[in-house]
VOTI-285516 format. One record per residue (C-alpha): x, y, z. Coordinates in steps of 0.001 Angstrom, whole numbers, plus 524288, in hexadecimal, padded with zeros to 5 digits. Example, Ala and Ser with C-alpha at 12.3 -4.5 7.8 and 13.67 -1.06 7.14 Angstrom:
<atoms>
8300C7EE6C81E78;835667FBDC81BE4;
</atoms>
This chain:
<atoms>
87D64C4A7D60847;87116C42FA60BF9;87062C344A60DC6;8647EC2BFD60AD0;85F8FC22AA61520;8623EC14A66110C;85B7BC07CA613E8;861A0BFA67614F8;85AD7BEFFD60CDC;85DE0BE19960EA0;85B92BD94A6026B;85BB6BCA7360280;85F45BC5265F526;85EEFBB82B5EE18;86917BBACA5E3B3;875F8BC1E45E689;8789DBC44D5D827;86DE1BCE5A5D76F;8716FBD5D95E3B9;87757BE0F55DBC0;869B6BE4875D70B;8671EBE9C65E4DA;870B8BF4C45E276;866A3BFC825DAFA;85E12BFD815E727;8686EC03385EFFA;87608C010C5F59F;8796CBF2B65F6E8;8804EBF200603DE;8829FBE38560691;8801BBD61F60068;880C9BC97B60804;883DDBBE585FEB0;881C5BB3856088D;874C9BB86760DE3;8703EBBE916011E;86C07BCBE96059C;86FB8BD9E260229;86F61BE6C9609B4;86B22BF29B601BD;86A24C00D660589;8602DC09CE5FF34;8599FC16E2601CB;8500AC168B60D03;8457CC1D866051F;84570C13025FA86;847E4C07326033B;83A5EC01256033D;83925C022D5F480;846AFBFCB95F28D;84384BF0C55FAEE;83753BEE705F306;83F27BEF0F5E65D;849DABE62F5EBC0;83FF6BDBEB5F025;83A8BBDB405E258;847EBBD66F5DCD7;84803BC7D85D9F0;854ACBC4C65E131;8505ABCB585EE01;84AD3BC2735F899;84768BCDA960227;84AEDBDB9E6053C;84856BE463610C0;84C4FBF187616AC;854F9BEFEE62276;84E7CBF43F62F3F;85B4DBFA3363428;85776C0823631B3;84BA2C06AC63A5D;85301C009D645E8;8564BC087F651EE;864FDC0B306526B;86632C159765CF6;8647FC108B66AC2;86491C17A3677C2;866FEC12136857C;858CEC158E6891D;853E5C0BD467EFC;85B9BC00CC68540;855F8C0305692C5;847CDC02FF68E01;8487EBF5D56871E;
</atoms>
């Protein structure tokens, strides 16, 4: 069984009633009602095109791909001594 790489997309929205429309672009993971944003997971290969489509929706204020996948997560002791 092979798993696809996924990207985290953060979407800031103006209308919470239409948040269910985001489900057609990927897996809706989290919705904050107070801060009006949603976290969506989609395939890494289609992430840029998906963000472009999401930004074109009239209830979306902004959307971006999370930089978490590009952050360094494995550290060694040698790295701590150099900096």
